[in-house]
C-alpha positions as YAML, in Angstrom:
chain: A
units: angstrom
residues:
- id: 1
  name: UNK
  ca: [6.05, -17.17, 19.87]
- id: 2
  name: UNK
  ca: [3.33, -14.85, 21.14]
- id: 3
  name: UNK
  ca: [5.53, -11.81, 20.40]
- id: 4
  name: UNK
  ca: [5.97, -12.96, 16.81]
- id: 5
  name: UNK
  ca: [2.21, -13.30, 16.29]
- id: 6
  name: UNK
  ca: [1.66, -9.89, 17.85]
- id: 7
  name: UNK
  ca: [4.25, -8.38, 15.48]
- id: 8
  name: UNK
  ca: [2.50, -9.93, 12.47]
- id: 9
  name: UNK
  ca: [-0.86, -8.57, 13.62]
- id: 10
  name: UNK
  ca: [0.65, -5.11, 14.04]
- id: 11
  name: UNK
  ca: [2.24, -5.20, 10.58]
- id: 12
  name: UNK
  ca: [-1.02, -6.34, 8.99]
- id: 13
  name: UNK
  ca: [-3.04, -3.73, 10.87]
- id: 14
  name: UNK
  ca: [-0.65, -0.98, 9.77]
- id: 15
  name: UNK
  ca: [-0.70, -2.25, 6.19]
- id: 16
  name: UNK
  ca: [-4.50, -2.27, 6.22]
- id: 17
  name: UNK
  ca: [-4.64, 1.29, 7.54]
- id: 18
  name: UNK
  ca: [-2.17, 2.54, 4.95]
- id: 19
  name: UNK
  ca: [-3.91, 0.80, 2.05]
- id: 20
  name: UNK
  ca: [-7.28, 2.13, 3.21]
- id: 21
  name: UNK
  ca: [-5.86, 5.63, 3.47]
- id: 22
  name: UNK
  ca: [-4.39, 5.50, -0.03]
- id: 23
  name: UNK
  ca: [-7.66, 4.23, -1.50]
- id: 24
  name: UNK
  ca: [-9.67, 6.81, 0.46]
- id: 25
  name: UNK
  ca: [-7.46, 9.60, -0.90]
- id: 26
  name: UNK
  ca: [-7.96, 8.22, -4.40]
- id: 27
  name: UNK
  ca: [-11.74, 8.05, -4.00]
- id: 28
  name: UNK
  ca: [-11.87, 11.58, -2.53]
- id: 29
  name: UNK
  ca: [-10.03, 13.08, -5.50]
- id: 30
  name: UNK
  ca: [-12.22, 15.34, -7.62]
- id: 31
  name: UNK
  ca: [-10.40, 14.27, -10.77]
- id: 32
  name: UNK
  ca: [-8.31, 11.14, -11.04]
- id: 33
  name: UNK
  ca: [-5.44, 12.09, -13.28]
- id: 34
  name: UNK
  ca: [-1.99, 10.56, -13.69]
- id: 35
  name: UNK
  ca: [-0.56, 12.54, -10.77]
- id: 36
  name: UNK
  ca: [-3.28, 11.42, -8.34]
- id: 37
  name: UNK
  ca: [-2.96, 7.83, -9.51]
- id: 38
  name: UNK
  ca: [0.84, 7.91, -9.16]
- id: 39
  name: UNK
  ca: [0.57, 9.31, -5.63]
- id: 40
  name: UNK
  ca: [-1.87, 6.59, -4.58]
- id: 41
  name: UNK
  ca: [0.21, 3.89, -6.25]
- id: 42
  name: UNK
  ca: [3.34, 5.22, -4.54]
- id: 43
  name: UNK
  ca: [1.64, 5.12, -1.13]
- id: 44
  name: UNK
  ca: [0.43, 1.57, -1.75]
- id: 45
  name: UNK
  ca: [3.85, 0.38, -2.91]
- id: 46
  name: UNK
  ca: [5.61, 1.98, 0.07]
- id: 47
  name: UNK
  ca: [3.16, 0.34, 2.46]
- id: 48
  name: UNK
  ca: [3.69, -3.06, 0.84]
- id: 49
  name: UNK
  ca: [7.48, -2.72, 0.91]
- id: 50
  name: UNK
  ca: [7.45, -1.66, 4.56]
- id: 51
  name: UNK
  ca: [5.34, -4.76, 5.28]
- id: 52
  name: UNK
  ca: [8.16, -6.82, 3.72]
- id: 53
  name: UNK
  ca: [6.30, -7.78, 0.56]
- id: 54
  name: UNK
  ca: [8.71, -9.05, -2.09]
- id: 55
  name: UNK
  ca: [10.19, -6.17, -4.11]
- id: 56
  name: UNK
  ca: [9.61, -7.97, -7.41]
- id: 57
  name: UNK
  ca: [5.92, -8.45, -6.59]
- id: 58
  name: UNK
  ca: [5.52, -4.77, -5.74]
- id: 59
  name: UNK
  ca: [7.29, -3.80, -8.97]
- id: 60
  name: UNK
  ca: [5.03, -6.13, -10.95]
- id: 61
  name: UNK
  ca: [1.95, -4.63, -9.27]
- id: 62
  name: UNK
  ca: [3.11, -1.12, -10.17]
- id: 63
  name: UNK
  ca: [3.71, -2.11, -13.79]
- id: 64
  name: UNK
  ca: [0.33, -3.87, -14.06]
- id: 65
  name: UNK
  ca: [-1.56, -0.89, -12.69]
- id: 66
  name: UNK
  ca: [0.17, 1.53, -15.03]
...
């Protein structure tokens, strides 16, 4: 049981780091154009999928942001 909780904490910590990194890159961009936004959105979606977030939810997020 302890191993499972540790795994969840690690996944959430990694997800948090990756989301923070994507948002930091977006905020550091001189100009936010479609390319910069697509790169950030791609990083966010990959992080969510690797954290086992439902594919349909990630797809819906991508469509809502665009």
